VOGU-441920 format. One record per residue (C-alpha): residue number from 0; residue in three letters; chain; x, y, z. Coordinates in Angstrom, 1 decimal, always signed. Layout:
{NUM; 'ala'; 'A'; {X; Y; Z}}
...
//
This chain:
{0; 'met'; 'A'; {+38.5; +6.1; -13.2}}
{1; 'arg'; 'A'; {+39.0; +2.5; -14.1}}
{2; 'tyr'; 'A'; {+42.0; +0.3; -13.4}}
{3; 'gly'; 'A'; {+41.6; -3.2; -14.8}}
{4; 'lys'; 'A'; {+38.4; -4.6; -13.3}}
{5; 'leu'; 'A'; {+38.3; -1.9; -10.6}}
{6; 'thr'; 'A'; {+36.3; +1.3; -10.6}}
{7; 'val'; 'A'; {+37.3; +4.0; -8.1}}
{8; 'val'; 'A'; {+34.3; +4.9; -5.9}}
{9; 'glu'; 'A'; {+35.8; +7.3; -3.4}}
{10; 'arg'; 'A'; {+38.9; +8.6; -1.7}}
{11; 'thr'; 'A'; {+39.3; +7.6; +2.0}}
{12; 'asp'; 'A'; {+41.2; +9.3; +4.8}}
{13; 'gln'; 'A'; {+43.3; +6.2; +5.3}}
{14; 'arg'; 'A'; {+46.9; +5.9; +4.1}}
{15; 'glu'; 'A'; {+49.3; +3.1; +3.3}}
{16; 'his'; 'A'; {+53.1; +3.9; +3.2}}
{17; 'gly'; 'A'; {+52.2; +7.6; +2.7}}
{18; 'tyr'; 'A'; {+49.8; +6.9; -0.2}}
{19; 'cys'; 'A'; {+46.1; +7.7; -0.1}}
{20; 'leu'; 'A'; {+43.7; +4.6; -0.1}}
{21; 'trp'; 'A'; {+40.8; +4.5; -2.5}}
{22; 'arg'; 'A'; {+37.6; +2.5; -2.2}}
{23; 'cys'; 'A'; {+37.2; +0.6; -5.4}}
{24; 'arg'; 'A'; {+34.4; -1.6; -6.7}}
{25; 'cys'; 'A'; {+35.4; -4.7; -8.8}}
{26; 'asp'; 'A'; {+33.4; -5.9; -11.8}}
{27; 'cys'; 'A'; {+32.5; -9.0; -9.8}}
{28; 'gly'; 'A'; {+30.8; -6.7; -7.2}}
{29; 'gly'; 'A'; {+33.5; -6.9; -4.5}}
{30; 'glu'; 'A'; {+35.1; -3.9; -2.9}}
{31; 'ile'; 'A'; {+38.7; -3.3; -1.9}}
{32; 'leu'; 'A'; {+40.8; -0.4; -0.6}}
{33; 'val'; 'A'; {+43.8; +0.2; -2.8}}
{34; 'ser'; 'A'; {+46.7; +2.8; -2.6}}
{35; 'thr'; 'A'; {+47.3; +5.3; -5.3}}
{36; 'lys'; 'A'; {+50.7; +3.7; -6.0}}
{37; 'arg'; 'A'; {+49.3; +0.2; -6.5}}
{38; 'leu'; 'A'; {+46.5; +1.5; -8.8}}
{39; 'lys'; 'A'; {+48.9; +3.6; -11.0}}
{40; 'asn'; 'A'; {+51.5; +0.8; -11.1}}
{41; 'gly'; 'A'; {+48.9; -1.7; -12.1}}
{42; 'thr'; 'A'; {+49.9; -4.1; -9.4}}
{43; 'val'; 'A'; {+46.2; -4.3; -8.2}}
{44; 'thr'; 'A'; {+43.6; -4.6; -10.9}}
{45; 'asp'; 'A'; {+40.9; -6.6; -9.1}}
{46; 'cys'; 'A'; {+39.5; -7.4; -5.7}}
{47; 'gly'; 'A'; {+41.1; -10.8; -5.5}}
{48; 'cys'; 'A'; {+38.5; -12.6; -7.5}}
{49; 'ile'; 'A'; {+40.9; -13.3; -10.3}}
{50; 'pro'; 'A'; {+42.9; -16.1; -8.7}}
{51; 'ala'; 'A'; {+39.8; -18.3; -9.1}}
{52; 'asp'; 'A'; {+40.4; -18.0; -12.9}}
{53; 'ser'; 'A'; {+44.2; -18.1; -12.8}}
{54; 'ala'; 'A'; {+47.1; -20.6; -12.7}}
{55; 'arg'; 'A'; {+46.3; -22.4; -9.5}}
{56; 'arg'; 'A'; {+42.6; -23.2; -10.1}}
{57; 'gly'; 'A'; {+42.0; -22.6; -13.8}}
{58; 'arg'; 'A'; {+43.4; -22.9; -17.3}}
{59; 'thr'; 'A'; {+44.3; -19.3; -17.9}}
{60; 'ala'; 'A'; {+46.6; -16.9; -16.1}}
{61; 'glu'; 'A'; {+46.9; -13.1; -16.5}}
{62; 'asp'; 'A'; {+49.3; -12.4; -19.3}}
{63; 'leu'; 'A'; {+52.3; -10.4; -18.0}}
{64; 'thr'; 'A'; {+54.3; -10.4; -21.2}}
{65; 'gly'; 'A'; {+56.0; -7.1; -21.8}}
{66; 'arg'; 'A'; {+55.2; -5.7; -18.4}}
{67; 'arg'; 'A'; {+57.9; -4.2; -16.2}}
{68; 'phe'; 'A'; {+58.5; -5.0; -12.5}}
{69; 'gly'; 'A'; {+61.4; -3.0; -11.1}}
{70; 'lys'; 'A'; {+64.4; -3.8; -13.4}}
{71; 'leu'; 'A'; {+62.6; -6.9; -14.9}}
{72; 'thr'; 'A'; {+60.8; -7.0; -18.2}}
{73; 'val'; 'A'; {+58.6; -10.1; -18.7}}
{74; 'ile'; 'A'; {+59.5; -12.0; -21.9}}
{75; 'arg'; 'A'; {+57.3; -15.0; -21.9}}
{76; 'arg'; 'A'; {+55.5; -17.6; -19.8}}
{77; 'ile'; 'A'; {+57.4; -20.8; -18.9}}
{78; 'lys'; 'A'; {+56.5; -24.0; -17.2}}
{79; 'asn'; 'A'; {+54.7; -23.7; -13.8}}
{80; 'lys'; 'A'; {+56.7; -24.4; -10.7}}
{81; 'tyr'; 'A'; {+55.4; -25.1; -7.2}}
{82; 'asn'; 'A'; {+51.8; -24.9; -8.6}}
{83; 'arg'; 'A'; {+52.4; -21.2; -9.6}}
{84; 'thr'; 'A'; {+52.6; -19.5; -13.0}}
{85; 'cys'; 'A'; {+56.2; -18.7; -13.9}}
{86; 'trp'; 'A'; {+57.7; -16.1; -16.3}}
{87; 'leu'; 'A'; {+61.0; -15.7; -18.0}}
{88; 'cys'; 'A'; {+62.2; -12.1; -17.4}}
{89; 'gln'; 'A'; {+65.0; -10.0; -18.8}}
{90; 'cys'; 'A'; {+66.8; -7.8; -16.2}}
{91; 'asp'; 'A'; {+68.2; -4.4; -17.1}}
{92; 'cys'; 'A'; {+71.7; -5.7; -16.2}}
{93; 'gly'; 'A'; {+71.4; -8.2; -19.1}}
{94; 'asn'; 'A'; {+70.7; -11.4; -17.2}}
{95; 'gln'; 'A'; {+67.6; -13.5; -17.5}}
{96; 'cys'; 'A'; {+65.7; -15.2; -14.7}}
{97; 'glu'; 'A'; {+62.6; -17.2; -13.9}}
{98; 'val'; 'A'; {+60.1; -15.7; -11.5}}
{99; 'thr'; 'A'; {+56.6; -16.6; -10.3}}
{100; 'ala'; 'A'; {+53.8; -14.2; -11.1}}
{101; 'his'; 'A'; {+53.2; -13.9; -7.4}}
{102; 'met'; 'A'; {+56.7; -12.7; -6.7}}
{103; 'leu'; 'A'; {+56.6; -10.2; -9.5}}
{104; 'lys'; 'A'; {+53.2; -8.8; -8.7}}
{105; 'ser'; 'A'; {+53.8; -8.6; -5.0}}
{106; 'gly'; 'A'; {+57.0; -6.6; -5.6}}
{107; 'lys'; 'A'; {+59.1; -9.1; -3.7}}
{108; 'val'; 'A'; {+61.4; -9.6; -6.8}}
{109; 'lys'; 'A'; {+62.5; -6.6; -8.7}}
{110; 'ser'; 'A'; {+65.7; -7.8; -10.4}}
{111; 'cys'; 'A'; {+67.7; -11.0; -11.3}}
{112; 'gly'; 'A'; {+69.5; -10.6; -8.0}}
{113; 'cys'; 'A'; {+71.8; -7.8; -9.1}}
{114; 'leu'; 'A'; {+70.2; -5.4; -6.7}}
{115; 'arg'; 'A'; {+71.1; -7.6; -3.8}}
{116; 'gly'; 'A'; {+74.8; -7.2; -4.4}}
{117; 'gly'; 'A'; {+77.5; -9.3; -6.0}}
{118; 'lys'; 'A'; {+77.3; -8.2; -9.6}}
{119; 'ile'; 'A'; {+77.3; -4.4; -9.9}}
{120; 'tyr'; 'A'; {+75.1; -2.9; -12.6}}
{121; 'asp'; 'A'; {+77.5; -0.7; -14.6}}
{122; 'ile'; 'A'; {+76.1; +2.8; -14.9}}
{123; 'thr'; 'A'; {+79.5; +4.4; -15.7}}
{124; 'gly'; 'A'; {+79.0; +7.5; -17.8}}
{125; 'leu'; 'A'; {+75.2; +7.6; -17.4}}
{126; 'arg'; 'A'; {+73.5; +10.9; -16.3}}
{127; 'phe'; 'A'; {+71.0; +11.2; -13.5}}
{128; 'gly'; 'A'; {+69.8; +14.8; -13.3}}
{129; 'arg'; 'A'; {+72.9; +16.9; -13.0}}
{130; 'leu'; 'A'; {+75.1; +13.9; -11.9}}
{131; 'thr'; 'A'; {+77.2; +11.7; -14.1}}
{132; 'ala'; 'A'; {+78.3; +8.3; -12.7}}
{133; 'ile'; 'A'; {+82.1; +7.9; -12.7}}
{134; 'glu'; 'A'; {+82.9; +4.7; -10.8}}
{135; 'pro'; 'A'; {+81.5; +2.5; -8.0}}
{136; 'thr'; 'A'; {+82.9; +2.7; -4.5}}
{137; 'glu'; 'A'; {+83.2; +0.0; -1.9}}
{138; 'arg'; 'A'; {+80.6; +1.8; +0.2}}
{139; 'arg'; 'A'; {+77.0; +0.4; +0.5}}
{140; 'asp'; 'A'; {+73.9; +1.7; +2.1}}
{141; 'arg'; 'A'; {+71.8; -0.3; +4.6}}
{142; 'lys'; 'A'; {+70.0; -2.1; +1.8}}
{143; 'gly'; 'A'; {+73.2; -3.0; +0.0}}
{144; 'ser'; 'A'; {+73.0; -0.4; -2.8}}
{145; 'val'; 'A'; {+76.3; +0.6; -4.2}}
{146; 'tyr'; 'A'; {+77.5; +4.2; -3.7}}
{147; 'trp'; 'A'; {+78.8; +5.7; -7.0}}
{148; 'arg'; 'A'; {+81.3; +8.5; -7.3}}
{149; 'cys'; 'A'; {+79.5; +11.1; -9.4}}
{150; 'his'; 'A'; {+80.5; +14.3; -11.1}}
{151; 'cys'; 'A'; {+78.0; +17.2; -10.9}}
{152; 'asp'; 'A'; {+77.5; +19.8; -13.7}}
{153; 'cys'; 'A'; {+78.6; +22.4; -11.1}}
{154; 'gly'; 'A'; {+82.1; +20.8; -11.0}}
{155; 'asn'; 'A'; {+81.9; +19.1; -7.6}}
{156; 'glu'; 'A'; {+82.1; +15.4; -7.0}}
{157; 'thr'; 'A'; {+79.9; +13.4; -4.6}}
{158; 'asp'; 'A'; {+79.0; +9.8; -3.7}}
{159; 'ala'; 'A'; {+75.4; +8.7; -4.4}}
{160; 'thr'; 'A'; {+73.4; +5.5; -4.6}}
//
């Protein structure tokens, strides 16, 4: 199978965060090991040869317009900052933010900041499987995610992130 400039050559016995690593050959001739998750998400599409053509060293950068990264959808490219390509993104919570391509593609930024706490993304009334979100609680998990009081189709209530 092909993913961007990568062609999958073989499956390896190695794993990364529980995902199988695949040996891939790039159109440039280079080889790289990539996890199933990164291939399917499209976060890795070359062996690393692309930065030579991108924002730092060249005139063109990979177009991320319309792509999703966590809760962010890329709207358009904006002025570079810190010698890096920057993008205006729309968060699912309604806010917009400016993020470098590197932070988006590496997975270090997945929201406008609403996931870190502070503003709570309102999911009241939304269904998740058999659960319907009722209201947020004061409780947080170790990563800061809000526990929501939820009503189950069976009639019980539970708290879930």
